[in-house]
N, C-alpha and C positions, 0 to 999 in steps of 0.2 A: 394268153394269160397263163402263167405257170400255176401248178397245183398248190404250191406253198402259199401264194397270194390268195387263192380261192379259200384255202383252209383258214388263213388269217382273217379274211373278210367274213367267213362263216362265224368265227368267234366274236368279232367286233359287232356283227349284225345280231347275233344272239343276245348281245348286251344292249346295244344302242340303236339297232335298226328297226325299221317298220315296213310291213307289206300290207297294203290295204286295197280294197276295191276303189276304183276311180270311175266316175260316171260322166259320160259325155252325151249331151242332148242330141237326139235324132232330129235333124232339121226338117225331115219330111213328115214326121209324125209327132206333133206337139204332145208333150206329157210323157214321151217315151225316151229312154236313155240306153246307150250302149254301155256294156260293162267292160272296164279295163282294170289294169293293176298299176299300182304306184309303189315302187321300191325306194325307200329313203333312208339316209344316214345323216344325222345332224351332229354338229360339233361347234366349238367356239375357238376363237383365236387363242384363248388362255390354255385350252387343252391341246389344240393342234398347232404346236409351235413350229413344226417342221413344214407345214403346208401340205400334209399328206392328203387331206380331203380335197383341196384345190387340184391336186394332181391326179385324182382318181379317173377322170375322163381320159387322160392320156395313158395311165397305167393299164386301164381295162379296155379302152376303146369304146366305152359306153357311158351314157348319161351326161348330165351337165351339173354344174355347181351354181347355186344362187346364194346371194347374201341378203341378210336382213338385220334389223336392229338399228337403234339410233346411230351407232358408229359402224354399222355393217360388220359387227364383230361376230355374228353368228352365221353359219353357212350350212347348206344342205346339199348333199349329192343325191340326185334323183334320177331314176330310170323309169320311163313309161313306154318306150318303143317296144313293140311286140316281139320283134326278132331278137332284141337284146335280152328281154325277159326270158324268152324260150331258151336262149343259149346259156344264160347265167344261173337262173333259179335251180334247175336240176343239179348243177354242180355244187351250188351252195348247200342245198337241202341235204344232200347225202353226208355232209360233214357237220351239220348243225346238231347241237345237243339239246337245246331248249325249244326252239320254235319250228323244228323240222316238220312235225306232223300238222301243225296249224298252217304253215306256209304251203305244204303239199295240198291241203284241202283247198286253200285259196286258188292255187294254180289249177287244180283239177276242175273246180267250179267255173273258173274263167274259161278254161279250154272247152268245156261242154257248152257254155253259153255262146262262145265264138263259133264252134262247129255247127251249132244249130241256127246261127245268125240271129240269136235271140236278143231282144231289147227288153227293158223292164219298165214297169209303171212306177210312179212315186211310191205307192204302197209296197211294191216288190223291192224297190231300192231300200226302203226303211227296213224291211224284213231281212234283206241280205246283210245290211250293216249290223243289225242285231245278231244275226247268225254268226257273223265274223267275231263279234265281241264274245259270244258264247264259246266259239271254237278256240279262241286264244286262251280262254280260261281252262278249258277241259282237254284240248288236244295239245298236250305238252310232251316233250321228250323227242328222242331221235327216231328216225324211221326204222332203224335196226339197232339192237343193243350194241353198245360200244364198251370195250374192255379198258381202254386207257386213253386219256386225252392226247391228241397230237400236239407237238410243241407249237406249231403255227396256230391251231385253234386256241390253245391256252393263251398265247401271247395276245391274240385278238380280244379274247374275252376279258383278260386282265387290263388291257388298254381301255376297254369300255367300262366295265363295272368293277374293276379291281384297283388296287393301290399298292405302292411300295413305300412303306413308312420307315424313315431314317432320321432319328432325332436323338438328342442327348438330353436327359432329364435326371436331376438329382445325382449328377456325376456318373451316370451310366448311359450306355448306348442302348436304344430300343429299336430293333430292326425287324420289320415284319413284312410279309406279303399277305394280302387279303383280298376278298371279294364279297359282294353282297348280291342277294337275289330275293325277289318276292317269294313268299312262302310257297306259292303254287309252283315255282320254278326251282325250289331248293334242291331238287335231285341233281342239278348241275353242280352245286357245292359238294354234295356227297360224292359225286363222280370225281371231283378234284381231290377230295379228302382221301378217298380210297387209294388214289395213286400217290399222294404226297404227304399224307398225314395232316396234322393240324386239328383245330377245334371248330365246331359250328355251334353258334348260339344266336338267340334273338338279338336284334339291334336295339339296345336300350330297353325301353318299356314297350316297344312296338311288337305286336303279334304278327305283323304282315311282312316284315323284312328279316331275313336270316343273314348271318355274317360268318364267313370262313376266314380264319387267321392261321398263319403258320410262321413260327419264329425263324428268323434268319440271323439270329444273334451269334455271339462268339461260340456258345456251346453247340451250335448247329452250323458252324462255319463250313465243314466239309460238305454238308448237304447244300448250303447256299452256293458254294463254288461249283457244284455240279448242276444245280437247278438254274441259276440265273443266266449263265452263258447260253444255255439252250433256249431260254425264253428271249434273250437279247437278240439272237439271230433273226427273229421274226418281228419283234416289237417295232412299231412305227411311231406311237404317240408318247410312250413313257420310257423309251430307251435311255434317255439321259439319267433317269432315276435308277434304273437297273445298273448302268455303268458306274454310277457313284457308289453304290453298295459294293459292287465287285472290287472297285478300286480301294475302298475302305478296308475290306478284308485282306486283299493282297498286300496292301501297304503295311498292315499290322504283321502279316506273316514275314515280311522282309526285314522287320526290326528285331534284332536278337533279343530274346527274353521277353518279348511283348506278347502277352496273352489276353 
């Protein structure tokens, strides 16, 4: 698996992925469980129009995809195999911006339990689950400080928690790129803002969700035509929207006197 795909997955999983403890009963000792890990990425047919999630087992050589819902319109890519997790997680974590410290704690805790051959009781299972919730809230951010988003990570993050808005209203085109994050994870938005500008503000009346927006309109056309092709190279889920905005700007540039 090439590093660009790993960086893209790091961004997508920062947005929409989950890593959690998984517990398997010890058949020889009732009431005791082995500690495992479950890596998951969920999507729907409406979002994943290209079938990218379905193809992840082939692209990565890891995990499986299951479907659920009345029309089987939702799908989840999941990895639970120890060797796959040991191979993939360290590569993902070094590129993650939001969940790296939390995922590293989960990985370290799992490794220690496995090395000791440790099982847990029901009470210990509850305590571990609670510790994981606490860790997700307070262990945020990258393992090491990062100066600038990589294009692949950014494409993945925007494919998950971002949008490309392209609409005409009151005779004017409104073209934006944006992303949202829980207030605890808002440093990810500031990380993007420091690199590309734009504004960050609360989402409506909510105190829990922050939103970053950056105009890609006509006054920012030169920025848009530098920014969008770099993201498009890596985007898997929203490439069609990016291409539509690029086409719109280039089409107007090709029309004499059209500004």
